All heavy atoms as an XYZ file, in Angstrom:
686
protein
N      83.396     68.722     91.319
C      83.857     68.976     92.671
C      83.896     70.485     92.901
O      84.498     71.211     92.121
C      85.251     68.376     92.865
C      85.826     68.671     94.216
S      87.583     68.363     94.273
C      87.657     66.890     95.211
N      83.244     70.951     93.959
C      83.222     72.360     94.267
C      84.463     72.745     95.067
O      84.947     71.973     95.899
C      81.994     72.726     95.072
C      80.717     72.671     94.280
C      79.558     73.174     95.126
O      79.594     73.126     96.334
N      78.532     73.652     94.447
N      84.943     73.943     94.790
C      86.086     74.439     95.531
C      85.601     74.875     96.913
O      84.594     75.543     97.041
C      86.727     75.619     94.793
C      88.012     76.084     95.420
S      88.788     77.429     94.509
C      89.575     76.536     93.199
N      86.305     74.494     97.925
C      85.924     74.853     99.279
C      86.278     76.307     99.566
O      87.253     76.846     99.032
C      86.614     73.943    100.288
C      86.148     72.516    100.226
C      86.825     71.669    101.303
O      87.742     72.106    101.968
N      86.349     70.449    101.454
N      85.487     76.916    100.449
C      85.714     78.322    100.800
C      87.123     78.549    101.337
O      87.783     79.519    100.974
C      84.678     78.769    101.835
C      84.780     80.246    102.173
C      83.753     80.670    103.186
O      83.747     80.106    104.310
O      82.968     81.568    102.854
N      87.596     77.640    102.166
C      88.940     77.779    102.742
C      89.994     77.848    101.638
O      90.912     78.667    101.685
C      89.231     76.610    103.688
C      90.585     76.680    104.333
C      90.798     75.523    105.294
C      92.164     75.600    105.946
N      92.383     74.514    106.909
N      89.854     77.021    100.639
C      90.790     77.004     99.515
C      90.716     78.307     98.732
O      91.744     78.875     98.355
C      90.505     75.806     98.592
O      90.589     74.601     99.358
C      91.489     75.749     97.439
N      89.503     78.800     98.523
C      89.336     80.057     97.779
C      89.969     81.224     98.533
O      90.649     82.060     97.935
C      87.856     80.325     97.511
C      87.246     79.379     96.503
S      85.569     79.801     96.004
C      84.649     79.507     97.494
N      89.754     81.276     99.838
C      90.335     82.349    100.644
C      91.860     82.259    100.609
O      92.554     83.260    100.421
C      89.795     82.306    102.088
C      90.563     83.238    103.000
C      88.308     82.647    102.111
N      92.374     81.064    100.755
C      93.827     80.859    100.732
C      94.429     81.247     99.382
O      95.459     81.922     99.320
C      94.137     79.402    101.057
O      95.516     79.188    101.106
N      93.781     80.836     98.316
C      94.252     81.181     96.970
C      94.208     82.688     96.738
O      95.103     83.260     96.113
C      93.426     80.471     95.901
C      93.719     78.991     95.804
O      94.690     78.526     96.449
O      92.979     78.288     95.094
N      93.154     83.327     97.236
C      93.031     84.776     97.088
C      94.156     85.482     97.825
O      94.777     86.412     97.284
C      91.655     85.256     97.609
O      90.631     84.602     96.862
C      91.506     86.757     97.474
N      94.439     85.050     99.040
C      95.542     85.653     99.797
C      96.879     85.473     99.080
O      97.680     86.404     98.999
C      95.630     85.045    101.200
C      94.757     85.668    102.266
C      94.851     84.880    103.565
C      95.114     87.117    102.498
N      97.100     84.293     98.558
C      98.351     84.034     97.833
C      98.460     84.935     96.610
O      99.532     85.490     96.326
C      98.433     82.567     97.422
N      97.360     85.112     95.892
C      97.367     85.984     94.721
C      97.628     87.424     95.084
O      98.421     88.120     94.429
N      96.978     87.902     96.137
C      97.179     89.284     96.567
C      98.619     89.490     97.026
O      99.242     90.515     96.710
C      96.182     89.658     97.682
C      94.768     89.733     97.122
C      96.563     90.989     98.337
C      93.680     89.929     98.178
N      99.163     88.544     97.743
C     100.552     88.666     98.191
C     101.510     88.744     96.999
O     102.487     89.491     97.027
C     100.922     87.514     99.122
C     100.250     87.631    100.472
O      99.843     88.714    100.888
N     100.105     86.519    101.156
N     101.214     87.991     95.956
C     102.024     88.072     94.739
C     101.918     89.436     94.086
O     102.911     89.999     93.608
N     100.705     89.994     94.062
C     100.507     91.337     93.502
C     101.304     92.370     94.288
O     101.932     93.260     93.706
C      99.025     91.720     93.532
C      98.172     91.000     92.515
C      96.715     91.442     92.603
O      96.469     92.659     92.712
O      95.844     90.566     92.559
N     101.277     92.253     95.610
C     102.023     93.204     96.439
C     103.516     93.149     96.146
O     104.178     94.181     96.086
C     101.750     92.936     97.925
C     100.364     93.340     98.415
C     100.106     92.799     99.812
C     100.197     94.846     98.380
N     104.020     91.964     95.921
C     105.437     91.811     95.571
C     105.736     92.500     94.242
O     106.726     93.221     94.105
C     105.810     90.316     95.491
O     105.581     89.722     96.770
C     107.256     90.130     95.079
N     104.856     92.305     93.270
C     105.062     92.932     91.960
C     104.966     94.456     92.042
O     105.745     95.165     91.408
C     104.090     92.356     90.937
C     104.488     90.929     90.517
C     103.654     90.396     89.370
N     102.276     90.110     89.735
C     101.866     89.042     90.419
N     102.737     88.151     90.826
N     100.584     88.859     90.680
N     104.006     94.959     92.817
C     103.906     96.413     92.977
C     105.185     96.969     93.593
O     105.699     98.002     93.157
C     102.701     96.800     93.844
C     101.391     96.781     93.110
C     100.300     96.103     93.612
C     101.227     97.461     91.905
C      99.084     96.078     92.946
C     100.023     97.439     91.221
C      98.954     96.750     91.754
O      97.756     96.729     91.088
N     105.710     96.303     94.612
C     106.945     96.766     95.252
C     108.094     96.825     94.239
O     108.862     97.796     94.216
C     107.314     95.849     96.422
N     108.190     95.811     93.404
C     109.243     95.789     92.384
C     109.065     96.926     91.380
O     110.025     97.610     91.019
C     109.240     94.449     91.648
C     109.683     93.285     92.506
C     109.428     91.942     91.843
O     108.757     91.882     90.788
O     109.893     90.932     92.402
N     107.822     97.138     90.933
C     107.564     98.193     89.952
C     107.826     99.575     90.545
O     108.406    100.438     89.889
C     106.128     98.111     89.432
C     105.875     96.929     88.514
S     104.228     96.953     87.771
C     103.203     96.443     89.141
N     107.402     99.793     91.776
C     107.569    101.097     92.410
C     109.043    101.447     92.540
O     109.446    102.570     92.236
C     106.852    101.131     93.778
C     105.332    101.123     93.569
C     107.277    102.344     94.599
C     104.521    100.842     94.825
N     109.850    100.491     92.972
C     111.270    100.788     93.172
C     112.009    101.015     91.855
O     113.041    101.680     91.835
C     111.977     99.661     93.952
O     111.822     98.428     93.246
C     111.408     99.523     95.354
N     111.483    100.512     90.755
C     112.154    100.655     89.468
C     111.576    101.774     88.604
O     112.091    102.052     87.526
C     112.091     99.335     88.707
C     112.836     98.225     89.417
C     112.702     96.898     88.714
O     112.393     96.824     87.540
N     112.935     95.817     89.449
N     110.515    102.414     89.096
C     109.820    103.419     88.304
C     110.491    104.784     88.443
O     110.756    105.250     89.542
C     108.366    103.499     88.756
S     107.385    104.607     87.751
N     110.736    105.425     87.312
C     111.361    106.747     87.318
C     110.322    107.863     87.226
O     110.518    108.946     87.747
C     112.344    106.857     86.142
C     113.208    108.080     86.210
C     114.288    108.079     85.147
O     114.734    106.989     84.747
O     114.660    109.166     84.720
N     109.202    107.593     86.573
C     108.143    108.576     86.395
C     107.386    108.768     87.712
O     106.766    107.844     88.228
C     107.186    108.096     85.297
C     106.074    109.079     85.016
O     105.334    109.461     85.903
N     105.971    109.456     83.751
N     107.440    110.004     88.263
C     106.849    110.261     89.579
C     105.340    110.062     89.598
O     104.790    109.554     90.572
C     107.207    111.670     90.042
C     108.666    111.801     90.412
C     108.983    113.168     90.984
C     110.470    113.223     91.300
N     110.806    114.361     92.110
N     104.662    110.459     88.531
C     103.209    110.286     88.490
C     102.833    108.810     88.446
O     101.915    108.371     89.143
C     102.623    111.022     87.280
C     102.675    112.525     87.407
C     102.134    113.229     86.164
O     101.227    112.679     85.504
O     102.622    114.330     85.875
N     103.525    108.059     87.629
C     103.270    106.621     87.557
C     103.596    105.957     88.889
O     102.844    105.101     89.367
C     104.078    105.985     86.424
C     103.940    104.473     86.273
C     102.478    104.058     86.094
C     104.789    103.981     85.109
N     104.694    106.361     89.502
C     105.082    105.801     90.797
C     103.983    106.053     91.835
O     103.627    105.164     92.603
C     106.405    106.414     91.269
C     106.932    105.811     92.559
C     108.261    106.416     92.947
C     109.333    105.515     92.425
N     110.669    105.767     92.983
N     103.423    107.264     91.830
C     102.360    107.588     92.766
C     101.109    106.736     92.505
O     100.471    106.256     93.433
C     102.013    109.077     92.697
C     101.034    109.535     93.750
C     101.533    109.297     95.171
O     102.717    109.424     95.466
N     100.633    108.921     96.056
N     100.789    106.550     91.239
C      99.637    105.710     90.877
C      99.857    104.272     91.336
O      98.945    103.643     91.892
C      99.399    105.755     89.356
O      99.131    107.112     88.979
C      98.246    104.870     88.939
N     101.050    103.762     91.132
C     101.368    102.399     91.577
C     101.260    102.278     93.093
O     100.780    101.264     93.614
C     102.762    101.996     91.108
C     102.926    101.770     89.605
C     104.398    101.617     89.242
C     102.120    100.568     89.138
N     101.680    103.315     93.805
C     101.570    103.302     95.262
C     100.105    103.267     95.698
O      99.764    102.597     96.666
C     102.275    104.518     95.871
C     103.785    104.416     95.829
C     104.430    105.653     96.427
C     105.946    105.571     96.378
N     106.576    106.772     96.972
N      99.255    103.994     94.981
C      97.825    103.975     95.293
C      97.240    102.581     95.059
O      96.445    102.081     95.869
C      97.081    105.020     94.466
C      97.403    106.437     94.874
C      96.845    107.477     93.907
O      96.345    107.140     92.832
N      96.933    108.738     94.292
N      97.639    101.951     93.954
C      97.193    100.581     93.675
C      97.680     99.630     94.767
O      96.953     98.757     95.230
C      97.684    100.101     92.313
C      97.005    100.730     91.136
C      97.638    100.766     89.905
C      95.742    101.280     91.220
C      97.025    101.336     88.796
C      95.108    101.849     90.129
C      95.758    101.878     88.907
N      98.940     99.794     95.149
C      99.502     98.940     96.194
C      98.749     99.115     97.513
O      98.429     98.144     98.184
C     100.982     99.265     96.410
C     101.625     98.382     97.491
C     102.835     99.001     98.135
N     102.521    100.310     98.686
C     103.418    101.270     98.857
N     104.669    101.079     98.527
N     103.073    102.435     99.361
N      98.441    100.367     97.852
C      97.711    100.621     99.095
C      96.336     99.968     99.083
O      95.905     99.383    100.086
C      97.589    102.123     99.349
C      98.926    102.763     99.671
O      99.886    102.088    100.012
N      98.996    104.078     99.562
N      95.640    100.042     97.957
C      94.331     99.402     97.826
C      94.479     97.884     97.933
O      93.653     97.199     98.565
C      93.678     99.789     96.510
N      95.529     97.363     97.351
C      95.801     95.929     97.388
C      96.096     95.494     98.834
O      95.624     94.447     99.284
C      96.979     95.621     96.467
S      97.259     93.886     96.145
N      96.856     96.307     99.564
C      97.151     95.995    100.960
C      95.876     95.979    101.795
O      95.711     95.124    102.670
C      98.139     97.011    101.540
C      99.554     96.807    101.075
C     100.510     97.863    101.606
O     100.054     98.858    102.226
O     101.721     97.699    101.405
N      94.974     96.908    101.516
C      93.711     96.947    102.240
C      92.906     95.673    101.972
O      92.343     95.073    102.890
C      92.906     98.182    101.852
C      91.632     98.339    102.654
C      90.907     99.639    102.344
O      91.411    100.506    101.646
N      89.713     99.770    102.865
N      92.876     95.245    100.718
C      92.179     94.001    100.377
C      92.814     92.813    101.082
O      92.119     91.925    101.592
C      92.208     93.769     98.865
O      91.480     94.756     98.200
N      94.130     92.801    101.128
C      94.846     91.710    101.775
C      94.479     91.643    103.255
O      94.239     90.572    103.799
C      96.365     91.878    101.598
C      97.180     90.659    101.949
C      97.546     90.542    103.410
O      97.360     91.465    104.201
N      98.053     89.381    103.783
N      94.423     92.805    103.900
C      94.075     92.834    105.318
C      92.654     92.336    105.556
O      92.400     91.615    106.527
C      94.236     94.255    105.872
C      95.686     94.680    105.986
C      95.849     96.123    106.450
O      94.909     96.682    107.057
O      96.917     96.688    106.211
N      91.728     92.706    104.675
C      90.343     92.271    104.819
C      90.217     90.751    104.636
O      89.540     90.081    105.421
C      89.452     93.006    103.813
C      89.302     94.481    104.118
C      88.631     95.257    103.004
O      88.179     94.654    102.004
O      88.554     96.498    103.137
N      90.871     90.220    103.627
C      90.819     88.771    103.386
C      91.524     88.023    104.514
O      91.050     86.979    104.982
C      91.442     88.401    102.016
C      90.689     89.075    100.872
C      91.481     86.889    101.820
C      89.268     88.609    100.689
N      92.650     88.572    104.978
C      93.372     87.960    106.098
C      92.467     87.872    107.319
O      92.413     86.844    107.993
C      94.629     88.767    106.421
C      95.199     88.471    107.784
C      95.973     87.341    108.003
C      94.943     89.307    108.866
C      96.480     87.054    109.266
C      95.439     89.023    110.123
C      96.212     87.907    110.319
O      96.699     87.622    111.566
N      91.725     88.957    107.603
C      90.843     88.970    108.773
C      89.742     87.926    108.638
O      89.402     87.246    109.603
C      90.248     90.363    108.982
C      89.605     90.541    110.335
C      90.579     90.333    111.484
O      91.652     90.906    111.533
N      90.211     89.482    112.423
N      89.201     87.784    107.435
C      88.187     86.748    107.190
C      88.785     85.362    107.460
O      88.181     84.531    108.142
C      87.645     86.835    105.746
C      86.792     88.099    105.584
C      86.840     85.588    105.376
C      86.443     88.426    104.146
N      89.969     85.125    106.926
C      90.632     83.828    107.115
C      90.898     83.567    108.590
O      90.681     82.455    109.088
C      91.932     83.783    106.320
N      91.340     84.576    109.288
C      91.634     84.425    110.713
C      90.351     84.181    111.503
O      90.306     83.299    112.361
C      92.342     85.682    111.221
C      92.841     85.588    112.625
C      93.600     86.850    113.004
C      93.815     86.889    114.493
N      94.282     88.184    114.952
N      89.291     84.943    111.203
C      88.013     84.794    111.912
C      87.403     83.414    111.709
O      86.747     82.885    112.608
C      87.015     85.867    111.462
C      87.399     87.264    111.920
O      88.285     87.403    112.796
O      86.813     88.227    111.391
N      87.600     82.830    110.541
C      87.021     81.521    110.237
C      87.985     80.372    110.567
O      87.737     79.223    110.231
C      86.614     81.465    108.763
C      85.456     82.392    108.446
C      84.991     82.209    107.018
C      83.761     83.031    106.793
N      82.641     82.216    106.361
N      89.096     80.713    111.194
C      90.122     79.729    111.556
C      90.710     79.020    110.343
O      91.143     77.884    110.429
C      89.591     78.709    112.568
C      89.350     79.322    113.926
O      90.140     80.153    114.380
N      88.269     78.946    114.566
N      90.709     79.696    109.203
C      91.382     79.164    108.019
C      92.883     79.450    108.101
O      93.673     78.826    107.425
C      90.841     79.806    106.743
C      89.388     79.531    106.442
C      88.692     80.344    105.567
C      88.707     78.457    107.013
C      87.361     80.095    105.264
C      87.378     78.213    106.720
C      86.713     79.041    105.848
O      85.401     78.802    105.551
N      93.210     80.442    108.901
C      94.606     80.841    109.054
C      94.862     81.119    110.523
O      94.105     81.846    111.173
C      94.900     82.096    108.227
C      96.308     82.625    108.424
C      97.374     82.043    107.746
C      96.576     83.664    109.290
C      98.667     82.493    107.937
C      97.870     84.130    109.482
C      98.902     83.539    108.804
O     100.179     83.980    108.990
N      95.900     80.538    111.051
C      96.285     80.785    112.435
C      97.668     81.428    112.403
O      98.640     80.810    111.970
C      96.318     79.477    113.252
C      94.920     78.851    113.253
C      96.806     79.737    114.661
C      94.852     77.463    113.824
N      97.740     82.696    112.816
C      99.022     83.395    112.752
C     100.033     82.806    113.730
O      99.666     82.164    114.721
C      98.665     84.838    113.132
C      97.344     84.770    113.810
C      96.672     83.522    113.344
N     101.286     83.032    113.444
C     102.348     82.584    114.331
C     102.238     83.328    115.662
O     101.636     84.403    115.745
C     103.708     82.863    113.692
N     102.819     82.772    116.674
C     102.819     83.419    117.983
C     103.544     84.756    117.891
O     104.495     84.920    117.107
C     103.503     82.516    119.002
N     103.088     85.710    118.689
C     103.715     87.030    118.692
C     105.114     86.931    119.270
O     105.372     86.164    120.197
C     102.885     88.017    119.503
C     101.570     88.351    118.837
C     100.843     89.434    119.600
C      99.563     89.781    118.847
N      98.864     90.904    119.458
N     105.998     87.731    118.707
C     107.373     87.768    119.193
C     107.413     88.449    120.559
O     106.644     89.374    120.828
C     108.257     88.528    118.208
N     108.322     87.995    121.381
C     108.500     88.629    122.686
C     109.247     89.953    122.494
O     109.862     90.194    121.439
C     109.319     87.733    123.630
O     110.649     87.597    123.097
C     108.673     86.368    123.810
N     109.201     90.796    123.509
C     109.933     92.069    123.440
C     111.425     91.821    123.247
O     112.099     92.552    122.525
C     109.683     92.903    124.697
C     108.288     93.473    124.766
C     108.075     94.363    125.973
O     109.039     94.994    126.440
O     106.929     94.422    126.443
N     111.935     90.779    123.876
C     113.350     90.438    123.748
C     113.680     90.039    122.302
O     114.706     90.448    121.761
C     113.727     89.316    124.712
C     115.194     88.929    124.646
C     115.538     87.780    125.585
O     114.656     87.201    126.222
N     116.810     87.446    125.664
N     112.818     89.258    121.674
C     113.035     88.843    120.285
C     113.003     90.051    119.347
O     113.829     90.160    118.434
C     111.992     87.808    119.869
C     112.153     86.467    120.569
C     110.970     85.536    120.375
O     109.820     86.021    120.271
O     111.200     84.314    120.336
N     112.059     90.948    119.573
C     111.965     92.159    118.755
C     113.229     92.998    118.924
O     113.811     93.475    117.943
C     110.700     92.975    119.118
C     110.708     94.328    118.423
C     109.439     92.195    118.768
N     113.670     93.172    120.155
C     114.880     93.951    120.427
C     116.099     93.326    119.754
O     116.953     94.033    119.212
C     115.103     94.071    121.931
N     116.173     92.002    119.759
C     117.297     91.305    119.143
C     117.332     91.539    117.631
O     118.382     91.824    117.059
C     117.227     89.807    119.438
C     118.388     89.019    118.874
C     118.278     87.531    119.192
O     117.286     87.065    119.746
N     119.306     86.785    118.814
N     116.180     91.451    116.993
C     116.119     91.676    115.537
C     116.463     93.122    115.218
O     117.230     93.408    114.295
C     114.734     91.285    114.981
C     114.585     91.720    113.542
C     114.524     89.781    115.110
N     115.912     94.066    115.982
C     116.239     95.476    115.779
C     117.729     95.701    115.902
O     118.326     96.435    115.105
C     115.499     96.365    116.793
C     114.049     96.585    116.484
C     113.439     97.529    117.517
C     111.983     97.791    117.247
N     111.381     98.682    118.270
N     118.325     95.079    116.889
C     119.771     95.208    117.108
C     120.568     94.672    115.927
O     121.537     95.291    115.483
C     120.169     94.455    118.382
O     121.562     94.438    118.532
N     120.134     93.560    115.372
C     120.831     92.982    114.227
C     120.749     93.907    113.009
O     121.732     94.062    112.290
C     120.255     91.614    113.892
C     120.596     90.561    114.928
C     119.884     89.244    114.683
O     118.955     89.148    113.892
N     120.294     88.206    115.404
N     119.598     94.519    112.789
C     119.463     95.425    111.657
C     120.239     96.708    111.873
O     120.830     97.255    110.944
C     117.985     95.723    111.370
C     117.310     94.669    110.541
C     116.505     93.714    111.144
C     117.527     94.606    109.169
C     115.890     92.728    110.380
C     116.910     93.616    108.398
C     116.094     92.681    109.015
N     120.244     97.194    113.100
C     120.993     98.420    113.412
C     122.478     98.181    113.234
O     123.188     98.982    112.635
C     120.698     98.884    114.851
O     119.303     99.060    114.997
C     121.408    100.175    115.168
N     122.959     97.042    113.706
C     124.372     96.691    113.579
C     124.743     96.485    112.118
O     125.792     96.942    111.668
C     124.682     95.404    114.375
O     124.286     95.614    115.727
C     126.151     95.067    114.320
N     123.864     95.852    111.348
C     124.141     95.589    109.928
C     124.166     96.873    109.121
O     124.870     96.966    108.116
C     123.097     94.634    109.362
N     123.408     97.888    109.551
C     123.344     99.151    108.814
C     124.570    100.005    109.011
O     124.851    100.882    108.213
C     122.095     99.947    109.248
O     120.942     99.209    108.945
N     125.269     99.802    110.105
C     126.443    100.633    110.395
C     127.616    100.227    109.641
O     128.110     99.797    108.902
C     126.772    100.592    111.888
C     125.670    101.102    112.804
C     126.092    100.922    114.250
C     125.393    102.577    112.543
């Protein structure tokens, strides 16, 4: 049984998202500035790959993003974070 393209794209996105999570964890825990910078470069490259694969998935209708938030919804979330920070 051959793996379908949609499945491969989905699996790739899931893997990249996992990598991004791990990079974020490593960066925040890293004390060595040079290593931290290198990890950030890896993360940035990984984010670029994620965006490219996401666009492919979206173009082929393998992924349909959620509806965009309204300005009111965005303002409400911003307000909650601003209030929580104080």
